[in-house]
N, C-alpha and C positions, 0 to 999 in steps of 0.2 A: 504493500500500500504506500509506503513512504517513497519507494522508487518510482511508483506510478505518479505520485504527486509531483515529484521533481521533473519527470519526463514531460508532464503536461505543461509545467512552467517553462520548459525549454522547447515547447511545440513539437515534441517527438511523439505524436499521438498514436501511431500504430504500435510502437513499443509500449507506450503507456497502457493501452488497452490490453496488451498481452499480459502485463504484470497485474493489472486489475482483475483480469479473468482468472489468473493463477491464485490471487489473493481470495477471490470470491469462492473458488472451488475449495481451497484449503479451509476457509472459515466455515463453510457449510459442512465439511467433513467432521470438524471438531465441535460443531454447534456453537461457534463463536459469533453471536448475533451482532455484537458491536463491530467486530472486524468485517462481518458481512455488509453491514450498513455503510461502512467507510469505503469498501470496494465498490459498492453500488453508486455512491456519490462520485467517486473517482471516474467510474465509467460514464456517469452523467456529464461530468465536467469535460471529459475527452470528446464525447459526442457533441456537446454544446460548442466547444471550440472548433469542431469540424463544420458546424452549421447545421447539424442534424438535430433539430429541436425536438422532433417527436420521440426519437430514441432517448435523448437526454431527459425529457419529461418522464418517460417510462421508468428509467432507472432512479430518478429522484423520488418518484412516487413510491417505488418499492422500498427505498431507504427510509422514507418518511413513515411508511406502514410499520417497519421494524422498530423505529425509534419511538413511535406512539405506543406500541405494545410494551416497550421497555420503560416508558415514561421518562425518556431522556429529553428534557425540554430544550436544552441548548442545541442538541443535535437536530431536534425537530425544527427549531428556528432556522438553522442552517439550510435544511432541505426546503423549507417554505420560501426562504430568501432566493435560493437557486431556481425554484419553480417560478417565482415571481419575475426574476430577471429574464428567464427563458420565454415566458408568456409575453412580457413586454417586447422582446425582440420579435415576437410573432404578431405584434400589434393587438394582442388580446388584453386591452388595458383594464377592463373591469375585473377580469379574473386575476390579473397580475396584482391589482390593488388589494383584492381580498387576501391573497397569500402574503403580501408584504405587511398588511395590517395585522394579520395573525402572528407573523414573525415578530413584529414590534411588540405586540401584547405579551408574548412569551419573554422577550428580552427585558421588558419593563418589570415583569414579575421576578426575573432572575437578577435584576439590577445590573444587567450587562450593558454598561454605558457605551462601550465601543460598538457593540452589536446594534444598540439603539441608533447610534449615529449613522451607521450604514443603512439601517431600515428607513430612517428619515430621508436620507439622500435618495434611496431607491423610490420611495413614495413620491418625492418631489419630481423625479424623472417621469413617473407615470402621469402625475397631474399636469405637467407641462405638455405632454403629448395629448392629453384630453382637453387642453385649452383652459384648464382651471388654474389660472395664473396666481391668484392670491393664495390658494392652497399650496401651490408649488413653493412660493416664497416662504410661507410659514414653515414648511418642512425643511427647506434648504437652510433657513436660519437656525432651526433646531440642531441640524447636523453640524453646522458651522460652529456653534457655541461649544459643542462637545469636542470637536476636533481641535479647536483653539485651546480649550482647557487641557487637553491631552498632549498638545504640542505636535500634532501630526500635520506638519506644514503642507505636504503635498495635497492632503485631503482638504485643508483649508482653502488652498488655491483652487481646487476642483469645484468647491461649492461657491466661491466667488465667481468663477466662470459660469456656473449654472445660474446664479442670480443675475449675472449680466445678460444671459440669454432670455430669462423671464422678463426682465425690465425692457429689453429690446422688443419683445412681443407686445408688451403693454404700451409701447411708444414712450416710455419714460427714459429718454435718451441720456439725460444727465446721470441718473442712477446707474444706467447700464454701463456707461463709460467708467464711472467710479469703481464699479465692481470688477470690470475687466482690468482696470489699472491695478487694483489691489492684487488680483490674480497674477498679473504680469510681474509685479514687484517680488512676489514669493518665488515664481518660476525662475526669475533672473538670479535670485539669491541661491536657489537650488541648482542652477545651471542646467535646466532641462530645455534644450534648444527646440526640439520638435513642438512641445506644448507652447513654448514662448512664441513661435512663429504663428501657431493657430490663434493665440490670443491677440497678437498684433493684427491679424487678419480680421478678427471679430471687431476690434476697435475701429478698424478701417470701414467695416460694413456699417457700423453705427453712424459714423460721420457721413458716409455716402448717403444713408437714408435721410440725413438732414441737409443734403446738398452742400456740405462743407468740404468741397473738393480739395 
């Protein structure tokens, strides 16, 4: 399972699935339900990275069923989060929101603040796609506060970028530029060139929208 996770991170998906299959088979032989659920999540992640959403959802659901039976709430939240992200990618926004909301509820119950921050961010991503911009802002701000408190600078930048996009949709161009600029400052500090170029492009688009050539 650990090898599989590392291979997924390095995009060696064929090999990753081979290790996940081996882990799944071994876990089932010795009736290790926790190990089985981890292997199923890994398989889901590998298929999700390949763009095979239906297979990913199938494995995530199997893992969720095991973790529900074991009453492992943190693991349940992980599965619900993954299902939500996959449904979001399939533009099934209402279903994605249900899963992310349930994940958030579990993480609040467990006082898992980092998990809550990711749930807030993912819920914001769903709301922006649904055109519910005030809801998106509220959730991005909730995520931002936690990531700032925890000192996770890249995620702070990510949420400033998200806020910039929401304000742009709302035609609040001043707030949009401010948010993108805050994102840009952090990305420059972290020396992440690709994301820096994207943010500069976003700022350019906001000025273009205002005819500030």
